[in-house]
C-alpha positions in Angstrom: 35.4 -30.0 156.8 33.0 -28.4 154.2 35.7 -26.1 152.7 37.9 -29.2 152.0 35.0 -31.1 150.5 34.4 -28.0 148.3 38.1 -27.9 147.4 38.2 -31.5 146.2 35.0 -31.0 144.3 36.6 -28.1 142.4 39.5 -30.4 141.6 37.1 -33.1 140.4 34.9 -30.6 138.5 31.9 -32.1 140.3 32.4 -35.6 138.9 31.4 -38.3 141.4 33.8 -41.1 140.4 37.1 -39.5 141.5 35.4 -38.2 144.6 34.4 -41.7 145.8 37.8 -43.1 144.8 39.4 -40.6 147.1 36.9 -41.3 149.9 37.9 -45.0 149.7 41.4 -44.1 150.7 40.8 -41.0 152.9 37.9 -40.7 155.2 39.3 -37.3 156.3 39.3 -35.0 153.3 41.0 -32.2 155.2 44.0 -34.5 155.9 44.0 -35.6 152.3 44.0 -32.0 151.1 46.8 -30.9 153.4 49.0 -34.0 153.5 48.4 -36.5 150.7 51.3 -36.5 148.3 51.0 -36.8 144.5 52.1 -40.4 144.8 49.5 -41.1 147.4 46.9 -39.7 145.0 48.1 -41.9 142.2 47.5 -44.9 144.5 44.0 -43.7 144.9 43.7 -44.3 141.1 43.2 -40.6 140.3 44.1 -39.6 136.8 47.2 -37.5 135.8 44.8 -34.7 134.7 43.3 -34.6 138.2 46.6 -34.8 140.0 47.9 -31.9 137.9 44.7 -29.9 139.0 45.4 -30.8 142.7 48.8 -29.1 142.4 47.5 -26.0 140.7 44.4 -25.5 143.0 46.2 -26.2 146.2 48.6 -23.4 145.3 46.0 -20.9 144.2 42.7 -21.4 146.0 41.7 -19.2 149.0 39.2 -21.5 150.8 38.1 -18.9 153.3 37.2 -16.5 150.4 35.4 -19.3 148.6 33.2 -20.0 151.6 32.5 -16.4 152.2 31.5 -15.8 148.6 29.1 -18.7 148.7 27.6 -17.5 152.0 27.1 -14.0 150.5 25.3 -15.5 147.5 23.1 -17.7 149.7 24.7 -21.0 148.6 24.7 -23.8 151.1 26.8 -27.0 150.9 25.2 -30.3 151.8 27.7 -33.1 152.5 26.8 -36.6 151.6 26.8 -37.7 155.3 24.7 -34.8 156.6 21.2 -35.2 157.9 19.9 -32.6 155.4 21.4 -34.5 152.4 18.4 -36.2 150.6 18.3 -39.8 151.8 17.0 -41.0 148.4 20.3 -40.1 146.8 22.3 -42.3 149.1 21.4 -45.4 147.1 21.2 -45.1 143.3 21.9 -48.8 142.7 24.6 -48.8 140.0 25.2 -45.0 139.9 27.3 -43.0 142.3 25.5 -40.4 144.4 26.8 -36.8 144.5 29.5 -36.3 147.1 28.3 -32.8 147.7 25.2 -30.7 146.8 25.2 -27.0 146.4 21.8 -25.6 147.3 20.0 -22.2 147.0 16.5 -21.5 148.2 14.2 -22.7 150.9 16.6 -25.2 152.4 14.8 -25.3 155.7 11.8 -26.9 154.0 13.9 -29.2 151.8 14.4 -32.0 154.3 10.7 -32.1 155.1 9.8 -31.9 151.4 12.1 -34.9 150.6 10.1 -36.9 153.1 6.9 -36.4 151.1 5.6 -39.7 149.8 4.7 -38.1 146.5 7.9 -36.9 144.7 7.4 -36.6 141.0 10.0 -35.9 138.3 8.4 -34.2 135.3 10.7 -34.0 132.2 10.5 -33.7 128.5 11.7 -32.1 125.3 13.0 -28.6 125.1 11.2 -28.1 121.8 7.7 -28.8 123.2 4.5 -28.5 121.4 1.3 -26.9 122.7 0.1 -30.4 123.5 3.2 -31.0 125.7 2.7 -27.7 127.5 -1.0 -28.3 128.1 -0.4 -31.8 129.4 2.3 -30.6 131.8 0.0 -28.0 133.3 -3.0 -30.3 133.4 -1.0 -33.1 135.2 0.3 -30.7 137.9 -3.0 -29.0 138.4 -4.7 -32.3 138.7 -2.2 -33.5 141.4 -2.0 -30.2 143.3 -4.4 -31.1 146.1 -2.1 -34.1 146.9 0.7 -31.6 147.6 3.4 -33.4 145.5 7.0 -32.3 145.2 7.8 -31.5 141.6 11.4 -32.2 140.4 12.8 -31.2 137.1 15.9 -29.8 135.3 15.0 -26.2 134.6 15.8 -26.5 130.9 13.7 -24.7 128.3 10.5 -26.4 127.4 8.7 -29.1 129.5 11.1 -28.6 132.5 10.5 -24.9 132.8 6.7 -25.3 132.5 6.8 -28.0 135.2 8.5 -25.6 137.6 6.3 -22.7 136.6 3.1 -24.6 137.1 4.3 -26.1 140.4 5.0 -22.6 141.7 1.6 -21.3 140.4 -0.1 -24.1 142.3 1.9 -23.3 145.5 3.9 -26.6 145.4 7.5 -27.2 146.5 9.7 -27.6 143.4 13.3 -28.8 143.0 15.4 -27.6 140.0 18.5 -29.7 139.4 21.1 -27.9 137.3 23.8 -29.3 135.0 26.2 -26.4 135.9 27.3 -24.3 138.8 24.9 -22.1 140.7 26.8 -18.9 139.7 26.5 -19.9 136.0 22.7 -19.6 135.6 21.9 -18.1 132.2 20.7 -14.5 132.2 17.3 -15.4 130.8 16.7 -17.8 133.7 17.9 -15.7 136.6 14.6 -14.1 137.6 12.8 -17.4 137.2 15.4 -19.1 139.4 14.9 -16.5 142.1 11.2 -17.3 142.1 11.9 -21.0 142.5 14.1 -20.2 145.5 11.1 -18.6 147.3 9.1 -21.8 147.3 11.6 -24.5 146.5 15.3 -25.1 145.9 17.8 -25.0 143.1 20.6 -27.7 143.5 23.7 -28.7 141.7 26.6 -31.2 142.3 28.9 -28.9 140.3 31.0 -26.2 142.0 29.3 -22.8 141.7 31.7 -21.3 139.1 31.8 -24.3 136.8 30.3 -23.7 133.4 28.1 -26.2 131.6 29.6 -29.0 129.6 27.6 -31.3 127.4 28.3 -34.4 129.6 27.0 -32.6 132.7 23.4 -32.9 131.7 23.0 -36.7 131.2 24.9 -37.2 134.5 22.7 -34.7 136.5 19.6 -36.6 135.2 20.4 -39.4 137.7 19.8 -36.9 140.5 16.4 -35.9 139.0 15.3 -39.5 138.9 17.0 -40.3 142.2 15.1 -37.7 144.2 11.8 -38.9 142.8 9.6 -41.9 143.3 8.2 -41.7 139.8 9.6 -40.1 136.6 7.0 -38.7 134.3 7.9 -38.2 130.6 5.6 -35.7 129.0 6.8 -35.4 125.4 10.1 -36.7 124.0 11.7 -37.5 120.7 13.9 -40.5 120.0 17.1 -38.7 121.1 15.6 -36.6 124.0 17.6 -36.3 127.2 14.3 -37.1 129.0 14.8 -40.8 127.9 18.1 -40.8 129.7 16.3 -39.8 132.9 13.8 -42.5 132.3 16.6 -45.1 132.0 18.2 -43.9 135.1 14.9 -44.2 137.0 14.4 -47.8 135.8 18.0 -48.7 136.8 17.5 -47.1 140.2 14.3 -49.1 140.8 12.0 -46.1 140.3 8.8 -46.2 138.2 8.4 -44.5 134.8 5.1 -43.2 133.4 4.7 -41.6 130.1 2.1 -39.5 128.3 1.0 -40.9 124.9 1.2 -38.6 121.9 0.3 -38.4 118.2 1.9 -41.4 116.5 2.8 -39.2 113.5 4.7 -36.6 115.7 8.5 -37.0 116.1 8.1 -35.2 119.5 6.0 -38.1 120.8 8.1 -41.0 119.3 10.2 -41.4 122.5 7.2 -41.4 124.9 5.2 -43.8 122.7 8.2 -46.2 122.5 8.6 -46.1 126.3 4.9 -47.1 126.6 5.3 -49.9 124.0 8.3 -51.2 126.0 6.5 -51.3 129.3 6.4 -47.8 130.8 3.1 -47.1 132.6 0.5 -45.2 130.6 -0.6 -41.7 131.8 -4.0 -40.6 130.6 -5.1 -38.7 133.7 -3.2 -37.1 136.6 -4.3 -39.6 139.2 -2.7 -42.4 137.2 0.4 -41.3 139.1 -1.3 -41.6 142.4 -2.5 -45.1 141.5 1.0 -46.0 140.5 2.4 -44.9 143.9 -0.4 -47.0 145.6 -1.8 -44.0 147.3 -5.5 -43.8 147.9 -7.3 -41.3 145.7 -8.9 -38.5 147.6 -12.6 -38.9 147.6 -13.3 -35.5 149.2 -15.6 -34.7 152.0 -19.4 -35.1 151.9 -21.0 -32.4 149.7 -21.7 -29.2 151.6 -24.1 -26.4 151.1 -21.5 -23.7 151.1 -22.5 -20.3 152.4 -22.2 -17.6 149.7 -19.0 -16.2 151.1 -17.5 -19.7 151.4 -18.4 -20.5 147.8 -16.3 -17.6 146.5 -13.2 -19.1 148.2 -14.1 -22.7 147.2 -14.5 -21.7 143.5 -11.0 -20.2 143.5 -9.4 -23.2 145.2 -11.0 -25.7 142.9 -9.1 -24.1 140.1 -5.8 -24.4 141.9 -4.2 -23.6 145.3 -3.8 -20.0 146.2 -1.7 -18.2 148.9 -3.5 -16.1 151.5 -2.9 -12.7 149.8 -3.9 -14.0 146.4 -7.1 -15.6 147.8 -8.1 -12.5 149.7 -7.5 -10.1 146.8 -9.4 -12.3 144.3 -12.5 -12.7 146.5 -15.0 -9.8 146.7 -15.2 -10.0 150.5 -14.4 -7.6 153.3 -11.6 -8.6 155.6 -14.0 -9.8 158.2 -16.2 -11.8 155.8 -13.1 -13.4 154.2 -11.5 -14.3 157.5 -14.7 -15.9 158.9 -15.4 -17.9 155.7 -11.8 -19.1 155.5 -11.7 -20.1 159.1 -14.9 -22.1 158.8 -13.8 -24.0 155.8 -10.5 -24.8 157.5 -12.0 -25.9 160.8 -14.5 -28.1 159.0 -11.7 -29.8 157.0 -12.7 -28.7 153.5 -9.5 -26.8 152.9 -5.9 -26.9 154.3 -2.4 -25.5 153.6 0.2 -27.3 151.7 4.0 -27.3 152.2 4.4 -23.8 150.9 1.5 -22.4 152.9 -0.9 -22.2 149.9 -4.5 -23.0 150.6 -6.0 -26.0 148.6 -9.1 -28.1 148.7 -9.0 -31.4 150.7 
């Protein structure tokens, strides 16, 4: 069935409207691919442009080769009715969900990650200022011990910093693309590979589809749809981040924005959002309060042993994976293992979704 879902998605160029029109008429997409006549497809209210593409692609596509190529490149297909398909995308209120998602990365952790009660979209301008970058990093660092899922669009600027800081803090991150997974720009390829190690890269567009301007506003509904709260860091009046904010509101999700310099054009969009009722973000845990999650009070103060204190000092900066933590401490293997075990047994530290150690 997946190969026929993929075939129709190529015909539709990833657009959800014709996909769901077809699904209203044909629950079995294999049958529709093999047997639906052009007249049948017209009855499904598909455009002449799409019907012409059906004829061409039916004639030329090698579905077996398409599936083999995706498998070799580590691309998985999630159908809209599969268990692994993110449940939060099934109901986007007035917006159609993706009929299919193409995914690369740590897909085995994706379903668990999407069940996390703290899923935060962080978006903003491509032309960020130093203030925008610093606020992005500060917010993610301040939330790291809550193990949130960080979702963004992997564009230059705020999006890239959000993914980068999430990875540095050992958090699961989701990058939602506005083009096919085989069309990632050269300058982002190594960065994308790093995301795949501790998160996923997803797209509703067929892997070989190149970016079109209208793809990016449409994909923003997925960014907001996967999230509980959309955070706007820095955005001008025409920023695409404001489109994401509007999608979030229409989908019944919360929007929170970072205030900026009232004389800066890069903050005009965020300041306007706040003026019009978006929640105000002045410290990272404002997001935790918005989600009605209890702030972590921490355990009772402890007189750490000297070896334990080395580990604690590192983890109070940000989460670290085991190798990173061990190499930065000046402890022997035996000393490190004992101190780490004691802290973990006593509940002062734990591992997050990606196995990084963090303070409780």
